[in-house]
Structure formats: structure tokens, C-alpha cells
C-alpha positions as CSV (number, residue, x, y, z in Angstrom):
1,M,64.0,22.8,148.3
2,K,64.1,24.0,151.9
3,K,67.3,22.1,152.4
4,G,68.9,23.6,149.3
5,V,68.1,27.1,150.4
6,Y,69.5,26.5,153.9
7,S,72.7,25.0,152.5
8,I,73.3,28.1,150.4
9,L,72.5,30.4,153.3
10,K,74.9,28.5,155.6
11,A,77.5,28.5,152.8
12,R,78.0,24.7,152.9
13,F,79.1,24.7,149.3
14,L,82.3,26.5,150.4
15,V,83.3,23.9,152.9
16,N,82.3,20.5,151.5
17,E,84.6,18.2,149.5
18,D,84.0,20.1,146.1
19,A,84.9,23.5,147.7
20,T,88.0,24.1,145.6
21,R,86.1,24.1,142.4
22,N,83.5,26.5,143.9
23,W,86.3,28.8,145.3
24,R,88.0,29.0,141.9
25,F,84.7,30.1,140.3
26,I,84.1,32.7,143.1
27,V,87.6,34.1,142.6
28,F,87.1,34.2,138.8
29,L,83.8,36.1,139.3
30,F,85.6,38.5,141.8
31,L,88.4,39.2,139.3
32,L,85.9,39.7,136.5
33,A,84.0,42.2,138.6
34,L,87.2,44.1,139.4
35,L,88.0,44.2,135.8
36,M,84.6,45.6,134.9
37,I,84.8,48.2,137.6
38,A,88.3,49.3,136.5
39,N,87.1,49.5,132.9
40,T,84.1,51.6,133.8
41,H,86.3,53.9,135.8
42,R,88.7,54.5,132.9
43,F,85.8,55.1,130.6
44,E,84.4,57.8,132.9
45,Q,87.8,59.4,133.2
46,K,88.0,59.7,129.4
47,V,84.5,61.1,129.2
48,F,85.4,63.8,131.8
49,R,88.6,64.6,129.9
50,I,86.7,64.9,126.6
51,T,84.2,67.3,128.2
52,E,87.0,69.3,129.7
53,L,88.8,69.6,126.3
54,T,85.5,70.5,124.5
55,N,84.9,73.4,127.0
56,E,88.5,74.5,126.5
57,V,88.1,74.5,122.7
58,K,85.0,76.6,123.0
59,E,86.7,79.1,125.2
60,L,89.7,79.4,122.9
61,R,87.5,79.7,119.8
62,S,85.6,82.6,121.4
63,E,88.9,84.2,122.5
64,F,90.1,83.9,118.9
65,V,87.0,85.6,117.5
66,D,87.4,88.4,120.1
67,K,91.1,89.0,119.2
68,R,90.4,88.9,115.5
69,S,87.6,91.5,115.7
70,E,90.0,93.6,117.9
71,L,92.7,93.3,115.3
72,M,90.3,94.3,112.5
73,K,89.4,97.4,114.5
74,L,93.0,98.3,115.0
75,K,93.8,98.0,111.3
76,M,91.1,100.5,110.3
77,E,92.4,103.7,108.9
78,S,90.5,105.9,111.4
79,T,92.0,104.1,114.3
80,V,95.5,104.3,112.9
81,S,95.1,108.1,112.2
82,E,93.9,108.6,115.8
83,K,97.0,106.9,117.1
84,M,99.2,109.0,114.8
85,E,97.6,112.3,115.8
86,E,98.7,111.5,119.4
87,R,102.3,111.5,118.0
88,K,101.6,114.7,116.1
89,I,101.6,113.0,112.7
90,F,98.6,114.0,110.6
91,P,97.3,112.6,107.4
92,S,98.3,114.3,104.2
93,S,95.9,116.7,102.6
94,V,97.3,115.9,99.2
95,P,96.2,112.5,97.9
96,P,98.9,110.1,96.8
97,Q,99.8,109.8,93.2
98,K,100.7,106.7,91.4
99,I,104.1,106.7,89.8
100,K,104.4,104.8,86.5
101,V,107.8,103.7,85.3
102,K,107.9,103.1,81.6
103,Q,110.1,100.4,80.3
104,P,112.1,101.3,77.2
105,A,110.5,99.6,74.2
106,E,112.2,96.3,73.4
107,K,113.9,96.3,70.1
108,S,112.6,93.9,67.5
109,F,114.6,91.1,66.1
110,F,115.6,93.0,63.0
111,Q,116.7,96.1,65.0
112,K,119.0,93.9,67.1
113,L,120.4,92.3,64.0
114,W,121.6,95.5,62.4
115,Q,123.4,96.7,65.5
């Protein structure tokens, strides 16, 4: 056992006659480790991007709500009348009246026939 540990520590498995097989395995493990590191890096980049986009969506949603409430306030009759008073346009004291247009009564089939 002592001899096996010393041979590993001195890296004799890299220089003996079976070294090419050992080197291939070491290169394979190295490439596999690089692949795992690159994959983890891409995953972390995507997580950061998702977090960034989520925060942007929250900001845009709150901005939308603010603008919508501001628009509702601007559409109110009191706000519109205040803006018009600045231009010397005042609301009418007489309420509006609904105009009804009566269609002439359509003639019946027999009335059309005798014409």
C-alpha cells in the first residue's frame, strides 16, 4: 500500500509504459470539467438575465398603473373644466337637451301597392 501511494504521489502512472492510456483519460476528464464549467456559466448568465427582466417588468407595470391613474384624473369633468377656464371657456349653465329625429312611418305593403 505504501508503494502504491508513493507511485501516485510521484506520478509514475504518467511516465510508465501505459502512460498514453492514462493521459487520454486525464485529457477526457479535463475536457469534461471545462464543459461543466462553461455550462454552469451559461446557466448563471440566464438566471441573471431572467432576474433583470423580471425587475424591468415590475418597473414597467408600476409605471403603467401610474400613467393610467393620471389619465383617469385628466379625463374627469372637473379637471377638464379647470383647464377650459384658463382659456376663458366656461361650462354652460343650461343643461344639454336630447334631440330626437323621428323617422317617417314606413308604409305598409298595401299602401305601397296602391301608389
